[in-house]
N, C-alpha and C positions, 0 to 999 in steps of 0.2 A: 395159323395166322400168317405164315410166310406165303402160302398159296393165295389166300384171300387178298393179302396186300399186293402180290404181283398182278392179279387180275383186276383188282380195283384200280391199279395204276393206268390200266388201258383206258378206262372211261373218264378217270379223274384228270387224265392228261389233256382231255379235250378243253375244259375251261383254263387250264394252265396255259396251254399254247394260245388259246384265243386271247387271253389277257395280254400275252406277250406280243401277238401280232397287232393288236389294236394300239398298244403303247409304241410299238416300233414305227407305226405310221405317223405317229405325232413327233418322232425325233428326226431332225434333219439328216438327210443322207450324208452330209459332210461331217457328221459327228459320230464317226464310226466307233470311236473309243467308248462312248455311252451305250451305243447299240450293242457292242460286244459284251459290256457289263450286264446289260438287260438279258441277253440270251444265255449268259453264263448263269445268271440268278435263275432263269427259267429252267435250265438243265439241272441245277441243284434242287429246285422245287419239284421236279418230276420224280426225284428220289424221296425228298423229306415229306412232302404233303401226304402221299399215300401211307407212309409209316406212321406219321402223327395222327392222321385220321383214324387209323385202326388201333393205335396204342393208347390214345387219350380220349377222355370224355369231357374235356374242358368246354367244348361248344355246347353240349347238352346242359352242362352246369350253369353256363352263362345264360342259356335261354331260359333256365328255370327261374332265374332272377326276375324275370318279366311276368312270371306266374307263381308269386310266392304263396298264395292262399290256396289250400287244398280243402275240399269239402266233399259233401255227398255227390256222386255222379251217377248217371244212369248206365248200367253196364250189366252184362251177363257173363258169368265165368263157367266154362265147361271143360271137362277133362275128356279128351278123345284119344283112344288107344291108337297106336301107329297101326294102319292097315298093311298088308303084305306088300302092296305096291310101294308105299313110302319106305317100308323097311328095306325092300330090295333096292330102291333108288339110293337110299343112304349107304347101303353096302357097296353098290356100284361106284358111287362117288369116292367112298373111302378107299376102294381098291384102285381106281384110276388115279387118284390124287398122288399116290406114291410114285406112279410112273410119270405123271406130269412134273413133279418136283425133280425126279431123276433126270428127265430130259432137260429141264432148265439147268441143272447142275452140270450136265454134260456140255450144253452150250456155253455156259460161263467158263467151264475148264478150257474149251477150245479158244474162246476169245482171250483168255489170260495167257494161254500158251502162245497165241500169235503176238501178243505184246512182249512176252519174254523173248521170243525169237527176234523180234524187231530191235529189242534193246541189245541183245548180243551182236546183231548185225551192225547197229549204229556204233557201239563201242569198238568193233573190229575195224570199221571204216575210219574212225577218229585215230585209232592206235597206228594204222598203217599210212595215215595222210602225211603230207609233207608241209611243213610250216611255210607261210608266205612271208617273206622277210620284210616286205613293204607295209604289211598290215598285221599288227599284234593281235593274237587271238584268232587269226584266220589261217586255215589249212587248205591245201589242194589235194584232190583225190581223183583217181580215174575210175573209181567204182560207182560213182553216182552221175546222173544225168542232170539233176536240178540242185540249186543251192539249198543247204539244209542248216539247222542249228542243232548239233549233236550234244547230248548230255543234258541232265536234268538240273543239277545244282551248280555245276561248274561248266557251262555250255562253251562249246567251240563253234565257230562258223566254218562250214565246209563247203568250198567252191569246187565245181566240176573242172577238171584241168582244161578241157577243150575251150571253156569260156575265156581263158586267158588270151586266146588268139581270135576267138569269134566276136568278142565284144570290144568296144573301144575302151580306153582307160576310164573315161568318165562313166560309161555305162557300167563298167565292173565295179566302180566306186558306188554307183546307185544300188547295185545288187547287194554290196557288202553293207550299205546303210540300211537296207531293208532288213536284212538279217540282224544287224545290230539292234534294230527296233524290237524284234522278237525277244532278244536278250534282255533289253532295258525293261520291257513290259513283263518279263517272266513268263512268256507264252509257253515255254517248254513244261512248266509245272501245270498251267491251266489246261494244256493239251493232254498231259498225262491223266489228269482228273477226268477230262472229257472221255478219253478212250476207256478209262476203267469203268465209267458209268455205262457206256455204250456196250462194253463187254458183258456186264452184269445184267442189262436190260436190253439185250440183243433183240428180243421179240417185240419191244415196244416201239411202234412207228413214230410216236410223238418225240421219243429220245433221238431218233434219227433226224427228224425235221429241225429240232432245236440244235442238234449238233452241226447240221448243215449250214444254218444261219449263223452259228457261232464260228465256224471256220471261215466263212465268207467275210464277216465283219472283222475277224482277227487280221486277215490280210489287208483289208481296206484301211484299218487303223495304222498298220505298219506303212502303207503307202502314203497315208496322210503325214506320217512322221518324216518320211523321205522328202516329201514336197516342201515341208516346213523348213528342213534343213538346207535344201538345194535351191529352193525358191522358184522352181521352173517346172510346173506340172506338165507342160507340153513335151518337153525333153524327156521326162520320166515315162510319159505315156508311149513315146517313140521307142524308148528302151524296152518297155514291155512288148511293144509290137515286134521288135527284133527278136525277142525271146520266143514269141509265138511262132516265128518263121524258122528259127534256127534250132531250138531245143526239142529234143524228142519227148513227148509228153507221157512220162512214166510216173507212176504214184510214188511219192516219197515214203519212207518208213513211218509206220503208225505213230511212233513217239516223237516225231519231228515236225514242228510247224515249218512250212516251206513256202517260198515266194511263188511256186509254180506247181500246180496239181493237174490242170487241164487247160487246153486252149479256150474252151467255152468260158471257164472262170476268168482267164486272163482277159478275154474281150470285154467282159462285164466290168472288170477293173479299169480297163482303159476308157470305156464310156463314162465311168464315174469321175475319172480325173478331168473330164472336159468342164466341170463345174468350177467357176472362179470364186465360189463362196469361201470364207475363211474356214480353215480346218480346225476341228476341235480335238485337242490332244489330251484333254482332262475329262474325267468322268463327272457328269452332272449328278451329284449326290441327292438332289431332290428327287430326280426321276427314279434313281435306283431305290432310295428309301420308300418312295410311294409304290414302287413295284413290290417290294418286300412286304409292305403293309397289306397290299391287295392279296398276296399269297396267304398271309397270316389270316385274313378275313375269310378267304376261301376255305382254308383249313378248319376254321371254326364252324363255318356253315356245313362243311361235310360232316363234322363230329355231330352237329345238332340234328341234321335231318337225313343223313344217309343211314340205310339199314345197319343196325348194330348187331353184334354177337357177344354172347357172354359164355365163359367156361368156368366151371367149378373144379377144383382139385379132385383127382380121382381118390375115392374112398377105399382104402384097402381093408379096413375092418370097422365094425361098429364100436360104440363105447364100451361094450363088454368084451371086446376082443374077438367077437365072432367073425370069421373070414367069409368073404363073398361065397355064396353057394351053400352055407351051412344052416340056413334057415330052412328047416323041414317040418311040415305040418305032422303032428303026431297022429291025428285023427283027420283024415282028408276026405271032406264031403265032395269037393270039386277038384279032382286031381289036376285038371288043366284049366287055368283061368288067367284071364288078363288082369293086369293090376287095376285096382280101383282107388279113387281119391277118397280118403277117409275124412279129410278136413281141408276144403278148398279155401285158401286165403284170398280175400277180395283185394285187387290192386289198388293202390293209393293213387288214383288218377288226378291229374291237375283239375282245379276248380275252374269252371267257365269254359268248358270245351265247346268249340264252334262247329265241330265237324263229326261225323260218325265214321266208324270204321272198325277194324278188328286186328288183333295181334295174335299170332300163333307161335307158341314156343315149344320147341321139341325138347322133351325131358327124358333123360337117360337115368334109369334107376338101377341101383345095385340089388343083388338078391336080398339084402337086408332092408329094402325100400328106401335107402338113403339116396339122395340126389347125387349122381356122379358128375353130371354136366348138363348145361342148358345151352340152347342156341335158337336164334330167331329164325323160323321158317318163312313167316310172312310179317313184314313190318308195316306199321302204321304210317311211316314216313316221318314220325316224330320221335326222336331219341328218348325224350323224357317219358312219353307214354310207353315206349318199348321197354325201358329199363323198369318202369314200375310193374308191368306184367311179368318180366323176368324175375323180379324180387318176389312177386306173389307165388310164381311157380316154384321157386325154391323153397319158400316158407311153407308151402302146402305139405300136408302128410298123405302118404300113399301106402297101399298094401302091395306086396310084391306080386310079380307074375309067377305062376307055378306051372311046372310041366311034370307030370307023373309025381305029384305031391312034393316036388322039389322046387324051391324058389330059385329062379334064374334072373338074369339081367333082362330088363325090358325097356322098351322105348315108347314114348307116348307124345301126344300133342296137347298142350295146355292152351286153351283159347279164351281170349277175352274180347267180347264185342262191346262197343261203347257208342252212345248217341249224345247229341248235345244236351247240356243241362236244362 
């Protein structure tokens, strides 16, 4: 399930980010606070939606409400043994799945290690910094090139020592105000959540895109806060222009929201400050509530129409206590034989089907012919139909596969074809 969720997140991220982009176009540029909340919700959705789509069948159940009546349908059920190609493909995937998950765990470990190093570095900088007497909660350090907020739950504002001489007193105050905005908005905590998600989903480009928008809007929201406090956007834009000329553009530690990360981002912020529209410092709850509802609807749709999979608990022994592999034919007419379906159960398909198609379910049988697990190889695109075929495959009776008169584990395809009623 972990591997399926990770890969599903790659294509499920497309509609999630598309929704965010469309909504962001409708939110004015001067309301960066709401735009930041939108992209933060998007980043969370990139984690939650794939997990919810894989772990819950609520969307399919909701869809079934609109088709409550079941009756006779036109369908054909056949049981097809796994061919060598399918069996080898299944073994290949199972073998490489371990390596894929292992590579993901290595990547996550590297990302979390980087965060840990950043945390240690920040704490060291804050511990060695010198308090600035004129500004409570502000310290100065020679170890950084850009202003940062250090600490997660009890943050301090760290100002590079050269800025004390390179900036005017008013510009220095503006930089401090920007960092105070980060503290007031609890951006250190949201930045930590963002970095953790980026570390765990490092391979997902949609997480990177959402994180980039989130970072830009976070800085813009703090710029708006400074402008509202000082009342002069032109002077603040000139202050940022001075930074672009005097500060060496180095990346700030990962765990710190910073007023300066690159000259390109700084130029974009300066251009944005040219607007004279009133700044929005509060989140538009209607926009964010609507965004969350759209993500919930998307999750239900994915649960209803995305290909589903079903797993059965592994059966270690049959009801009589016989262990797998213990079923041996006393008098063996066919020493080597594929398993046969002895009683194929018809799927309880919804009444009033409007389309034709098929569902193929891979059935893995224990040597005692009990179903070990099932998974959908070919989906109809409708989770209700898929689940009906899976239930039929589980409920059907089989005879085991035999090799040299010994029952062994076997794999088969259970196929249901359906046409409109």
